[in-house]
Legacy VTK file of the C-alpha trace (Angstrom):
# vtk DataFile Version 3.0
C-alpha trace
ASCII
DATASET POLYDATA
POINTS 284 float
-126.657 -21.727 -83.852
-124.286 -19.934 -81.502
-124.914 -16.167 -81.750
-121.623 -14.772 -80.443
-118.092 -15.227 -81.797
-116.123 -18.298 -80.814
-112.764 -17.218 -79.423
-111.210 -20.480 -78.266
-111.205 -24.083 -79.490
-109.942 -26.808 -77.161
-109.241 -30.118 -78.883
-108.693 -33.593 -77.487
-105.683 -35.445 -78.866
-106.041 -39.247 -78.996
-108.930 -40.322 -81.214
-109.689 -36.730 -82.207
-106.569 -35.179 -83.723
-104.597 -38.421 -83.956
-105.945 -41.782 -85.138
-104.337 -43.561 -82.218
-107.006 -45.514 -80.319
-106.527 -48.874 -82.111
-102.779 -48.611 -81.504
-103.284 -47.689 -77.840
-105.576 -50.688 -77.384
-103.003 -53.024 -78.925
-100.296 -51.672 -76.606
-102.587 -52.049 -73.583
-103.311 -55.694 -74.499
-99.626 -56.447 -75.141
-98.554 -54.968 -71.806
-101.053 -57.077 -69.850
-100.214 -60.217 -71.833
-96.651 -59.965 -70.512
-98.143 -60.804 -67.102
-100.530 -63.489 -68.386
-103.554 -61.196 -68.174
-106.163 -60.788 -70.903
-107.336 -57.209 -71.251
-110.774 -56.201 -72.471
-112.467 -53.288 -74.193
-114.543 -52.243 -71.191
-111.484 -51.815 -68.998
-109.576 -50.047 -71.766
-112.469 -47.639 -72.247
-112.621 -46.954 -68.514
-108.990 -45.815 -68.683
-109.812 -43.231 -71.347
-108.954 -39.783 -70.015
-106.341 -41.066 -67.540
-102.747 -39.993 -67.700
-100.338 -42.832 -68.388
-99.230 -42.689 -64.752
-102.828 -42.974 -63.504
-103.563 -45.900 -65.834
-100.446 -47.829 -64.844
-101.082 -47.285 -61.133
-104.645 -48.564 -61.452
-103.612 -51.611 -63.479
-100.759 -52.512 -61.140
-103.047 -52.214 -58.116
-106.013 -53.957 -59.686
-104.102 -57.032 -60.858
-101.505 -56.962 -58.069
-98.755 -57.163 -60.647
-95.362 -58.356 -59.366
-93.726 -55.103 -60.380
-93.411 -51.592 -58.965
-95.338 -48.745 -60.522
-92.100 -47.020 -61.526
-90.714 -50.082 -63.272
-94.047 -50.761 -64.971
-94.116 -47.175 -66.189
-90.585 -47.411 -67.586
-91.314 -50.694 -69.348
-94.537 -49.427 -70.857
-93.090 -46.087 -71.918
-90.133 -47.685 -73.692
-92.579 -49.698 -75.765
-95.166 -46.967 -76.041
-93.285 -43.961 -77.402
-91.624 -45.765 -80.295
-94.753 -47.584 -81.458
-97.067 -44.624 -80.937
-95.080 -42.085 -82.938
-94.235 -44.624 -85.597
-97.770 -45.925 -86.171
-100.067 -42.971 -85.463
-101.016 -40.163 -87.848
-103.421 -37.242 -87.750
-106.875 -37.634 -89.268
-107.547 -36.322 -92.776
-108.697 -32.707 -92.663
-107.158 -31.872 -89.279
-104.402 -29.683 -90.686
-106.818 -27.802 -92.936
-109.238 -27.159 -90.083
-106.480 -25.924 -87.772
-105.213 -23.504 -90.411
-108.739 -22.257 -91.111
-109.565 -21.773 -87.428
-106.324 -19.958 -86.661
-106.729 -17.702 -89.696
-110.212 -16.876 -88.384
-108.639 -15.408 -85.249
-109.509 -18.242 -82.891
-106.952 -19.457 -80.356
-106.393 -23.211 -80.230
-105.105 -25.571 -77.566
-104.801 -29.312 -77.124
-106.463 -30.649 -73.963
-105.246 -34.139 -73.241
-104.313 -36.719 -70.660
-101.445 -37.707 -72.960
-97.866 -36.920 -72.063
-96.697 -33.525 -73.335
-93.561 -35.107 -74.810
-95.727 -37.448 -76.862
-97.900 -34.602 -78.151
-94.812 -32.635 -79.152
-93.451 -35.663 -81.031
-96.616 -35.830 -83.127
-96.532 -32.057 -83.594
-93.066 -32.375 -85.087
-93.912 -35.406 -87.196
-97.067 -33.821 -88.631
-95.940 -30.157 -88.546
-99.036 -28.948 -86.700
-97.548 -27.468 -83.532
-97.553 -24.001 -85.122
-101.344 -23.881 -84.935
-101.604 -24.273 -81.159
-101.082 -21.680 -78.459
-100.651 -24.323 -75.762
-100.931 -27.959 -74.744
-102.949 -28.445 -71.548
-102.374 -31.762 -69.773
-103.702 -33.412 -66.627
-100.263 -33.382 -65.007
-100.612 -32.563 -61.324
-104.373 -33.004 -61.284
-105.821 -35.720 -59.018
-108.173 -36.937 -61.761
-108.333 -37.025 -65.523
-111.415 -36.989 -67.718
-114.411 -37.284 -67.128
-113.731 -34.932 -64.208
-113.899 -31.340 -65.561
-110.666 -30.244 -63.911
-108.564 -30.463 -67.057
-111.014 -28.276 -69.012
-111.285 -25.799 -66.170
-107.498 -25.642 -66.192
-107.557 -25.081 -69.967
-109.949 -22.150 -69.607
-107.599 -20.604 -67.063
-104.484 -21.211 -69.142
-106.086 -19.735 -72.263
-107.805 -16.873 -70.365
-110.985 -18.082 -72.073
-114.670 -17.879 -71.214
-116.660 -21.111 -71.342
-119.488 -19.576 -73.400
-116.983 -18.472 -76.049
-115.267 -21.848 -76.240
-115.741 -25.048 -78.214
-114.355 -28.414 -77.109
-113.883 -31.076 -79.774
-113.870 -34.579 -78.329
-114.405 -38.147 -79.521
-115.474 -40.153 -76.476
-117.901 -40.136 -73.574
-115.308 -39.290 -70.909
-114.026 -36.246 -72.755
-117.518 -35.050 -73.607
-118.570 -35.256 -69.972
-115.407 -33.481 -68.848
-115.985 -30.518 -71.172
-119.678 -30.342 -70.359
-118.805 -30.258 -66.668
-116.862 -27.067 -67.385
-119.906 -25.559 -69.182
-118.194 -25.726 -72.576
-120.046 -26.402 -75.840
-118.925 -29.769 -77.213
-118.652 -30.974 -80.795
-118.020 -34.671 -81.227
-115.674 -36.100 -83.822
-116.953 -39.592 -84.657
-114.682 -40.427 -87.567
-112.176 -42.623 -85.769
-111.310 -46.037 -87.168
-112.078 -47.282 -83.653
-115.700 -48.330 -83.234
-116.824 -45.777 -80.645
-120.400 -47.075 -80.502
-119.269 -50.598 -79.722
-116.880 -49.339 -77.065
-119.262 -46.851 -75.436
-121.876 -49.549 -74.951
-119.393 -51.314 -72.689
-118.944 -48.415 -70.283
-121.491 -49.926 -67.925
-119.971 -53.435 -68.102
-118.761 -54.694 -64.731
-115.060 -54.804 -65.654
-115.039 -51.247 -66.941
-117.350 -49.741 -64.328
-115.405 -51.197 -61.401
-112.223 -49.610 -62.672
-113.958 -46.401 -63.716
-115.147 -45.900 -60.154
-111.503 -45.549 -59.114
-110.927 -42.741 -61.600
-113.624 -40.356 -60.442
-113.578 -37.777 -57.656
-115.093 -37.980 -54.209
-115.222 -34.916 -52.028
-115.455 -31.177 -52.458
-111.692 -30.700 -52.433
-111.519 -32.062 -55.977
-113.951 -29.517 -57.482
-111.640 -26.890 -58.978
-114.269 -24.123 -59.223
-117.676 -23.212 -57.917
-118.763 -23.359 -61.553
-118.417 -27.144 -61.724
-121.954 -28.172 -62.517
-124.147 -31.223 -62.825
-124.952 -32.489 -66.277
-128.005 -34.304 -65.034
-128.845 -37.638 -63.480
-127.876 -39.412 -60.290
-124.319 -39.295 -58.903
-123.170 -36.423 -61.113
-120.964 -33.468 -60.235
-123.122 -31.046 -58.301
-122.907 -27.298 -57.836
-120.749 -26.501 -54.834
-123.138 -23.729 -53.869
-125.437 -26.507 -52.634
-123.713 -26.967 -49.295
-125.873 -29.914 -48.292
-124.663 -32.016 -51.233
-121.208 -30.776 -52.210
-119.408 -32.613 -54.983
-120.730 -36.118 -55.316
-118.950 -38.977 -56.976
-119.197 -38.480 -60.712
-120.940 -41.146 -62.740
-120.539 -42.032 -66.390
-123.349 -41.134 -68.743
-124.054 -43.371 -71.698
-123.694 -41.939 -75.176
-127.441 -41.766 -75.772
-127.751 -39.182 -72.980
-124.550 -37.279 -73.709
-125.150 -36.960 -77.426
-128.524 -35.267 -76.980
-126.603 -32.025 -76.411
-123.671 -32.660 -78.750
-123.296 -31.978 -82.466
-121.631 -35.002 -84.041
-119.455 -35.044 -87.164
-117.916 -37.873 -89.148
-115.112 -35.858 -90.761
-112.990 -32.823 -90.014
-114.325 -31.214 -93.177
-117.818 -31.373 -91.663
-116.470 -29.715 -88.519
-114.826 -26.993 -90.588
-118.025 -26.340 -92.541
-120.065 -26.156 -89.324
-117.530 -23.818 -87.775
-117.656 -21.596 -90.858
-121.469 -21.474 -90.664
-121.310 -20.494 -86.990
-118.893 -17.683 -87.815
-121.281 -16.363 -90.469
-124.224 -16.615 -88.084
-122.547 -14.298 -85.583
-121.188 -11.960 -88.224
-117.537 -12.946 -87.897
-117.217 -13.653 -91.620
LINES 1 285
284 0 1 2 3 4 5 6 7 8 9 10 11 12 13 14 15 16 17 18 19 20 21 22 23 24 25 26 27 28 29 30 31 32 33 34 35 36 37 38 39 40 41 42 43 44 45 46 47 48 49 50 51 52 53 54 55 56 57 58 59 60 61 62 63 64 65 66 67 68 69 70 71 72 73 74 75 76 77 78 79 80 81 82 83 84 85 86 87 88 89 90 91 92 93 94 95 96 97 98 99 100 101 102 103 104 105 106 107 108 109 110 111 112 113 114 115 116 117 118 119 120 121 122 123 124 125 126 127 128 129 130 131 132 133 134 135 136 137 138 139 140 141 142 143 144 145 146 147 148 149 150 151 152 153 154 155 156 157 158 159 160 161 162 163 164 165 166 167 168 169 170 171 172 173 174 175 176 177 178 179 180 181 182 183 184 185 186 187 188 189 190 191 192 193 194 195 196 197 198 199 200 201 202 203 204 205 206 207 208 209 210 211 212 213 214 215 216 217 218 219 220 221 222 223 224 225 226 227 228 229 230 231 232 233 234 235 236 237 238 239 240 241 242 243 244 245 246 247 248 249 250 251 252 253 254 255 256 257 258 259 260 261 262 263 264 265 266 267 268 269 270 271 272 273 274 275 276 277 278 279 280 281 282 283
């Protein structure tokens, strides 16, 4: 059990706060079907952690779609925003946890590759924006999750220390991203989307080929000297090792990632665990 007070909680959005992954998958399939292309779960999973702009660029390039990136983005967004806000809702227990955490003196932020406008729309629909100090997006970053840049940005934005911060994530890319920033991760595994079935497909050829385009090569993409390896071959390496620099990041399977991650099926379980950690360090 953590022995010092938690001061910051950084929470993923899609699949963690909002039960949106099945809807996102349906929209992804529908968009590709317009061009006679059959999508698949491995490719969809590889796009997890990308901004919408990144995902569209990769799809347009990969399938050589007869459409510009800008037009593809406009077409997808017109479909996406209406269906997303209409069909997606927060998970049971989210609101109660956010209120409990904020009342405990912890600062909260969303850390997401999703568009800020989309997050704000759900905030308004569900009346949860009041709990968050900020929304940290991947806008302007060269890579989304699993690169740690978005979590390193979140630490800066929130003036937070990694060892006083919890990240709550649902998938392998987000878990790896937070771990790469030295943040303790709790995994929410209560999504209606079958995470186990999806995560097993990370290494499939379709998903891995696309995933390789999402991940950084070169030292210029390591935002801090603190970016660290989380073990294994082809992981982010410490920049202090001048002979190796920042290598191309690889995807870890869930069996490796989850060895260091507490996993919860409901937000009530997360709230109870958080309460226990507060008691353990004398904050309650």
